[in-house]
C-alpha positions, -999 to +999 in steps of 0.1 A: -298-024+061-301-049+090-296-038+126-291-060+156-313-049+186-287-062+211-257-045+194-277-013+192-284-014+230-246-017+236-242+017+220-271+035+236-293+026+266-330+025+259-361+006+272-381+003+239-393-030+227-383-040+192-417-031+179-417+003+197-382+010+184-393+001+149-422+026+152-400+054+164-374+049+136-401+046+109-418+079+120-384+096+119-377+086+083-358+052+087-386+028+077-384-006+094-398-032+070-394-064+090-383-077+124-366-112+126-361-131+158-330-153+165-333-175+195-339-186+222-323-220+217-329-252+235-304-254+265-295-290+253-278-276+222-241-272+231-206-267+219-188-300+210-153-311+203-148-337+176-123-362+189-124-389+163-137-392+127-141-425+109-151-430+073-176-458+068-164-478+038-198-492+029-214-458+028-201-430+006-196-397+024-210-410+057-187-404+087-189-417+123-178-391+148-170-392+185-179-358+200-172-345+235-198-320+248-181-312+281-177-346+297-205-362+279-194-382+248-217-388+219-216-409+188-229-390+158-233-397+121-229-370+095-224-365+057-210-330+060-178-325+040-161-302+064-156-325+094-122-331+109-107-342+142-101-313+167-129-293+152-153-274+175-189-276+164-225-272+176-242-304+188-279-311+193-282-344+213-313-366+212-341-349+229-331-314+219-357-293+201-348-274+169-375-254+151-402-273+169-388-308+159-373-331+185-340-347+176-342-385+179-317-413+181-312-427+146-297-460+133-282-464+099-263-494+087-259-508+122-245-475+136-264-454+161-264-416+160-272-400+194-280-366+180-269-344+152-242-319+142-259-286+136-255-263+106-264-226+104-296-236+085-310-255+115-305-225+138-320-201+112-289-182+102-288-195+066-315-205+041-295-236+031-263-250+045-241-277+030-217-279+059-219-280+097-213-249+118-176-247+128-169-223+157-138-207+169-110-225+189-117-205+221-152-219+226-155-243+256-170-277+249-202-282+269-211-245+268-248-239+260-254-221+227-283-202+243-259-188+269-235-177+242-261-162+219-293-155+238-321-139+219-317-112+194-340-092+171-329-080+137-346-049+123-345-046+085-346-009+075-352+008+042-325+035+042-330+063+016-300+070-006-294+104+010-287+089+044-254+070+042-248+076+079-277+052+087-260+023+070-244+013+103-253+006+140-236+038+152-257+059+128-290+043+139-279+046+176-274+083+170-309+085+156-323+067+186-304+090+210-318+120+193-354+106+194-352+096+231-329+123+244-303+096+253-265+099+252-247+079+226-218+056+238-190+060+212-170+027+211-137+032+229-103+024+214-075+012+236-048+005+211-015-010+223+014-004+198+048-019+194+080+001+189+083-009+153+071+020+131+045+014+104+054+046+086+090+035+081+078+002+067+051+014+044+042+045+025+012+056+004+010+074-030-023+089-042-020+099-079-052+119-080-066+133-047-100+139-064-104+101-067-091+094-033-089+123-008-077+101+020-060+067+024-048+052+057-035+019+068-025+000+099+000-029+100-007-059+124+018-088+128+017-121+146-020-128+143-036-162+138-064-168+113-091-192+124-130-194+125-146-165+145-163-170+178-199-183+178-211-148+188-194-129+160-204-155+134-240-155+144-241-117+145-227-113+110-249-141+096-280-125+111-271-092+095-268-108+061-229-111+059-213-144+054-187-154+080-152-161+064-126-161+092-118-140+122-097-114+103-122-108+075-151-110+100-135-083+121-133-059+091-170-067+083-180-062+119-163-028+120-180-018+088-215-027+101-208-009+133-191+023+120-200+025+083-163+024+073-155-004+048-121-018+054-099-044+037-072-066+050-042-075+027-019-103+035+014-084+041+036-112+028+016-116-004+018-078-011+056-082-013+061-045-014+066-015+008+044+009-011+007+013-018-004+033-049-039+045-055-044+051-092-066+047-122-065+014-141-050+012-176-073+001-205-072-036-207-055-041-174-068-072-155-073-084-119-087-115-103-112-104-077-122-123-045-153-137-063-128-157-084-135-138-116-109-123-139-120-087-147-107-065-175-105-029-164-107+006-180-098+041-170-131+044-152-119+020-125-098+031-094-072+006-083-051-001-052-018-014-064+018-020-056+044-007-080+043-042-096+006-051-099-030-042-089-042-058-056-077-045-052-105-025-070-108+006-048-140+007-028-154-024-045-135-057-040-101-070-032-080-093-053-073-130-048-035-127-049-034-109-016-064-123+002-061-134+039-061-172+044-053-197+071-015-192+066-016-154+070+003-140+100+006-103+091-018-079+074-020-044+061-054-030+071-068-005+046-092+023+057-099+050+031-123+076+016-129+072-021-148+096-043-185+084-045-187+092-082-155+073-091-166+042-072-200+044-088-185+046-123-162+017-116-190-004-102-212+002-132-184-005-157-177-038-140-213-046-132-200-054-097-216-043-065-206-050-029-213-040+006-183-016+004-193-001-030-228+006-018-215+026+011-187+044-008-211+054-035-234+071-010-206+088+009-189+078+041-172+101+067-137+111+055-128+123+089-135+090+106-110+070+084-081+069+108-102+064+140-121+035+123-087+019+113-076+022+150-109+006+162-107-023+137-070-029+145-078-030+183-107-054+176-086-076+154-060-081+181-088-091+205-101-118+181-069-129+162-040-120+185-009-103+172+004-068+178-001-034+161+029-015+147+034+020+160+017+048+141-008+049+113+001+055+076-024+083+069-022+102+036-049+130+035-039+154+006-074+169+001-089+176+035-127+178+036-141+202+062-175+205+077-197+232+062-212+260+083-250+266+080-274+291+096-309+283+106-336+310+111-362+301+137-387+322+118-381+301+087-384+269+107-418+281+120-429+291+085-420+258+069-431+234+097-462+254+109-452+250+146-431+268+171-400+249+185-381+268+212-345+277+202-331+256+231-349+225+218-337+232+183-301+234+196-306+202+216-318+182+185-290+194+163-264+185+189-279+151+195-276+144+157-239+152+158-239+187+144-209+207+158-205+242+171-242+247+176-250+282+190-277+308+189-268+343+176-282+375+190-304+382+220-336+369+203-318+336+194-336+336+161-305+325+141-288+293+150-254+285+135-239+250+133-215+228+113-229+199+093-207+169+102-189+152+073-208+120+079-239+139+067-232+148+031-269+153+025-271+184+048-260+215+029-286+242+034-311+257+058-340+236+047-320+204+054-315+216+090-352+223+093-361+189+081-337+174+107-353+193+135-388+186+123-385+148+119-368+144+154-393+168+171-421+147+154-442+155+124-472+143+144-468+174+166-478+196+137-514+206+143-538+204+113-550+238+102-571+252+074-551+277+053-571+284+021-553+299-009-553+289-045-566+258-062-566+225-045-556+207-077-537+217-108-552+216-142-542+185-162-523+191-194-543+187-225-521+159-238-527+140-206-565+142-209-562+134-246-542+102-240-565+092-212-594+093-236-576+071-260-567+046-232-602+046-219-617+038-254-592+010-260-596-007-226-634-006-231-630-024-264-610-054-252-574-040-253-549-044-224-526-016-215-489-024-210-460-004-196-425-012-208-390+002-200-379+031-222-346+014-231-334-015-252-305-028-273-292-011-304-299-043-324-336-043-314-343-005-316-324+005-348-349-010-373-376+014-360-354+045-357-365+073-381-332+090-378-296+080-384-285+075-348-301+063-315-296+081-282-272+060-262-269+061-225-236+072-210-238+047-182-263+019-189-272-005-161-267-034-185-262-042-221-299-048-225-306-011-217-280+007-238-302+030-259-334+050-255-363+038-275-371+057-307-404+038-311-428+018-289-429-010-315-398-030-304-410-032-267-445-041-279-430-070-299-411-082-269-443-082-249-462-100-276-434-126-278-436-132-241-473-138-242-470-161-272-445-182-252-470-185-225-495-199-250-516-167-251-522-162-288-552-139-290-536-106-282-548-070-281-523-047-265-516-010-264-491+013-248-489+051-244-455+065-237-427+088-248-401+079-274-368+097-278-354+111-311-321+127-321-328+145-354-292+155-356-281+189-344-317+200-339-320+190-302-337+160-287-375+156-288-397+133-268-431+129-285-459+110-267-469+080-288-497+054-289-488+019-301-514-008-307-508-045-315-532-073-324-529-109-334-548-142-331-585-148-334-610-121-341-634-135-314-627-155-282-628-193-286-663-206-283-687-231-299-708-203-314-679-181-326-661-184-359-623-189-358-613-162-383-580-145-376-577-107-372-565-087-401-554-052-409-590-040-412-598-050-376-571-027-363-579+000-389-616-001-379-607+003-342-587+034-350-615+048-371-638+044-341-612+060-319-610+093-339-645+105-328-636+098-292-606+121-296-626+148-315-603+145-344-614+152-380-601+145-415-580+115-405-573+092-434-552+062-443-529+063-473-508+035-488-471+039-480-443+015-475-423+012-443-393-010-438-408-028-408-442-035-425-452-059-453-453-036-484-487-049-494-502-041-460-486-008-450-505+025-446-496+060-432-521+079-411-526+115-420-546+143-403-553+172-426-523+161-447-499+159-418-484+124-411-494+114-376-486+076-376-485+043-395-503+010-395-495-023-411-486-060-410-452-067-394-427-078-420-412-113-421-377-101-414-387-082-383-408-112-372-378-135-376-355-111-356-380-111-327-388-149-331-425-142-337-443-168-358-478-152-359-493-125-381-490-093-361-506-060-370-492-028-355-501+009-354-482+037-339-496+072-336-480+105-325-505+118-300-487+152-298-493+158-335-528+143-334-539+166-306-533+196-329-561+183-351-586+177-322-616+200-319-614+221-287-652+222-284-680+199-296-712+211-313-744+191-313-774+190-336-810+179-332-818+144-340-834+142-375-872+134-370-878+130-408-876+097-427-844+088-445-840+074-480-811+052-492-796+046-526-767+023-536-739+033-559-717+006-574-688+017-596-658+000-612-625+020-609-588+014-611-576-010-585-549+015-573-574+042-566-578+047-528-614+042-516-609+072-493-606+095-524-641+085-535-655+088-500-640+123-497-655+133-531-690+120-521-689+138-488-678+170-504-706+170-530-728+201-523-764+196-514-787+200-485-803+165-485-771+143-484-765+129-450-739+101-450-721+074-471-708+040-462-688+014-481-707-019-481-689-040-508-655-045-523-648-070-551-620-080-575-621-111-597-645-128-621-666-105-643-645-074-632-619-063-658-583-069-649-567-041-630-601-029-618-621-032-586-658-029-578-668-007-549-704-005-535-715+025-515-748+031-496-758+068-496-783+082-471-805+112-480-827+132-456-839+167-448-845+177-412-874+200-421-894+179-446-900+146-462-881+141-495-898+130-527-886+101-548-880+123-578-859+147-557-838+119-543-833+103-577-823+135-593-797+143-566-784+108-566-779+107-604-760+140-604-738+128-576-731+095-593-723+112-626-699+135-608-681+106-591-679+086-624-665+116-642-640+125-615-624+091-612-630+076-647-653+050-632-679+029-650-712+014-639-712-024-638-731-042-666-756-069-657-729-095-663-706-078-639-731-077-611-740-114-614 
């Protein structure tokens, strides 16, 4: 929200500098993020009247203009497309300084230009302008722009969604008045009406008062549409609103001043004597002011005549009834629309506007008629015309202020300071709360009515917050009040996932964080259940469903990196996924997803250029398990639709499936436009945590020497190596220490359908040195047991060559 310092001072008298004002507002909850300065301007920059325009035939788009700047005539060259005779513009003659640059006399094609016609860009009111700045017909040629505009400061505020009253100058002025103890000057309305009755000419029908509790309109005839005055245009532009014409600008000015969006319909184009506020029919269409034809649904609230829709309520008007240069009579709309209904319509249409942003947060329903009167009065001052007698005001569902009680004892308890009752009453009254009074002799209870422009205030704690922020949180003295723990114990799953993240980052992985939503097309291949969880009101088509897996968002991140020519990728993400098992209630397990592709080692003259494979990722997971204190985690071949069937494993912890790992299938790679081998793993951390040891035991380092023996056996190629490892580790004996796989071979000298596996077994006893005979005897028994259990054979001399 942008606030004009000068306009604010017209509503309330104060002596703060812009910086001091920004500090006060920020400390009270309305954070000022930036302050912009407009002006002062060089006194040589003046209003000019274009008396003659000539097109130069030898130069495309170049025009020669004769301009009167109050008795001084200048010859100027310009390529602006919106130049015409009789137009009033802003002129900077040679010698004038704009943005630190001095305007000079220029010659082009034999023609001299004694200055320049100025656009809004040159004076800092637009980032880029394609046209010169046309001002209203009432500006006097020769007038100095600096005298008309002076210097203004624009404060850019970050207004929280619960404070719609601060989305206007009147609301901020009320805040300043409360902070400084100053009286707010409410704008006065001195409306002069004709004898012709507006209520006899027009009537309003509201089909559902829940959608539109109040709708009012004024009728103004005999006005003239033209560019607004230089002051009004510059004010709107500095506040981020584009100037259109004096009628539209007047409604925008009233909105920025009062927080009451209004819309002007061309009365002749309406061609009706009745306004209907209704829901749109499915498939109904309207052309909006942004020149887009929009198809509507029952979620959208419309303003219509009996024949056709003319505006989307609270969002945007239609082109068929817009005000233009031929308009002489208007119907001025001022209404209160249900915030939820406007929000749903805006989201359905993916259309947001200054009006919708205010209606969605909630405006004051009891200011609708007064705001219409103010705007009608201001319209007559800038566009002429006359206002018909009476206001057409339909208010079928009156919204009343709510009564709230505030206990001084509760205020003291929550804020930790004592505020006198009289000061509490003063603060509440300065903020616009009505009927403020203390009850009882002790004045401990204060009763008031929350105004309808403050929909966020509904309970006692809201009142306490209002009193506290205006009184000043800096007035609260620091104190030591011990009691309870200073920090809460972290959940086990949080510490568990942190350990996983720490290990992965220490081993060359980068953590990513993605959005929890995606398209149905991207998410469905990774959904373990029949249906995805769809959002009732998605922000866009790209975020229509909640993710059932971290994989699809991992793939999008990998693709983005590949497009940036980053091909050696090691990424992981920890986050929740969302499942709908079907009638069993939703669940949100915490998952870990890891993805790798590219080279095994960074590019370098001493490094080989081998690409990563499944065993790189599998090895990193096997090194992760001890960091998580998990035991008996194994990998077992299993096919998944999103993995290559030859490189696809499930991860089990004590026979419970906790995840999967594999090579991304070609069909999924094609869908995501990935042309690299990509290995993925996804693990359910909630399930894995159940298999994590709560405590860790330690044993003394073995001081005795160790002895190693190799065991090479030939077994069926489909037999998982993990089965053999499990059998070896389970062999009973007090001298066996560990086993590792050191060789795997299939091919020449090994029978078809078989594979050769080589294991290194380590033997030791922590209390004594083992003898060779003892080790050989144990090793032979273990080898015989393994061979018998798995039908293995020892390789012959030929098979070991």
